[in-house]
C-alpha positions as a Python dict, from the first residue, in 0.01 Angstrom:
ca = {
    (1, 'X'): (0, 0, 0),
    (2, 'X'): (62, 320, 190),
    (3, 'X'): (410, 473, 168),
    (4, 'X'): (545, 606, 499),
    (5, 'X'): (843, 599, 736),
    (6, 'X'): (905, 433, 1070),
    (7, 'X'): (1187, 585, 1274),
    (8, 'X'): (1302, 758, 955),
    (9, 'X'): (1318, 434, 756),
    (10, 'X'): (1107, 426, 436),
    (11, 'X'): (850, 146, 431),
    (12, 'X'): (510, 39, 304),
    (13, 'X'): (197, -41, 502),
    (14, 'X'): (-60, -298, 394),
    (15, 'X'): (-401, -266, 558),
    (16, 'X'): (-517, -612, 666),
    (17, 'X'): (-839, -502, 838),
    (18, 'X'): (-1004, -168, 906),
    (19, 'X'): (-1339, -141, 1083),
    (20, 'X'): (-1482, 196, 1180),
    (21, 'X'): (-1784, 221, 1408),
    (22, 'X'): (-1930, 568, 1369),
    (23, 'X'): (-2074, 725, 1686),
    (24, 'X'): (-2435, 615, 1738),
    (25, 'X'): (-2518, 861, 2013),
    (26, 'X'): (-2693, 810, 2342),
    (27, 'X'): (-2928, 541, 2212),
    (28, 'X'): (-2636, 300, 2149),
    (29, 'X'): (-2609, -32, 2334),
    (30, 'X'): (-2263, 43, 2474),
    (31, 'X'): (-2035, 337, 2543),
    (32, 'X'): (-1802, 220, 2265),
    (33, 'X'): (-2085, 238, 2014),
    (34, 'X'): (-2202, 568, 2160),
    (35, 'X'): (-1871, 745, 2102),
    (36, 'X'): (-1746, 536, 1807),
    (37, 'X'): (-1418, 349, 1761),
    (38, 'X'): (-1193, 191, 1501),
    (39, 'X'): (-1009, -140, 1479),
    (40, 'X'): (-708, -148, 1246),
    (41, 'X'): (-465, -428, 1165),
    (42, 'X'): (-174, -368, 931),
    (43, 'X'): (150, -527, 815),
    (44, 'X'): (477, -343, 763),
    (45, 'X'): (683, -411, 450),
    (46, 'X'): (1019, -274, 343),
    (47, 'X'): (1055, -63, 28),
    (48, 'X'): (1104, -376, -185),
    (49, 'X'): (779, -532, -62),
    (50, 'X'): (919, -787, 184),
    (51, 'X'): (761, -826, 530),
    (52, 'X'): (963, -621, 780),
    (53, 'X'): (896, -758, 1128),
    (54, 'X'): (1229, -608, 1237),
    (55, 'X'): (1090, -265, 1150),
    (56, 'X'): (761, -333, 1330),
    (57, 'X'): (960, -393, 1648),
    (58, 'X'): (1109, -42, 1616),
    (59, 'X'): (765, 120, 1610),
    (60, 'X'): (666, 348, 1895),
    (61, 'X'): (311, 423, 2007),
    (62, 'X'): (344, 752, 1823),
    (63, 'X'): (436, 569, 1498),
    (64, 'X'): (137, 338, 1538),
    (65, 'X'): (-103, 628, 1599),
    (66, 'X'): (33, 819, 1296),
    (67, 'X'): (1, 513, 1070),
    (68, 'X'): (-352, 442, 1191),
    (69, 'X'): (-441, 804, 1116),
    (70, 'X'): (-298, 763, 764),
    (71, 'X'): (-507, 449, 715),
    (72, 'X'): (-825, 622, 834),
    (73, 'X'): (-755, 923, 609),
    (74, 'X'): (-699, 687, 315),
    (75, 'X'): (-1024, 504, 396),
    (76, 'X'): (-1216, 836, 407),
    (77, 'X'): (-1083, 925, 60),
    (78, 'X'): (-1226, 598, -76),
    (79, 'X'): (-1581, 716, 0),
}
């Protein structure tokens, strides 16, 4: 679980799925593969560990981008 805040409210993030396609360069089959991309699914929990769909609804695009960056940073530390 990753500890963070959404709209100033403390919460936890559980990573459900994280796929990172590294850039393959010009020889890739598609532009997505050429430049690379990531697919991330996560669930938001409150501080006590209960699912917090009410808090997910408060998320802005900026919150989502920040959380995805945290997940990718955490994934990079695992390697």
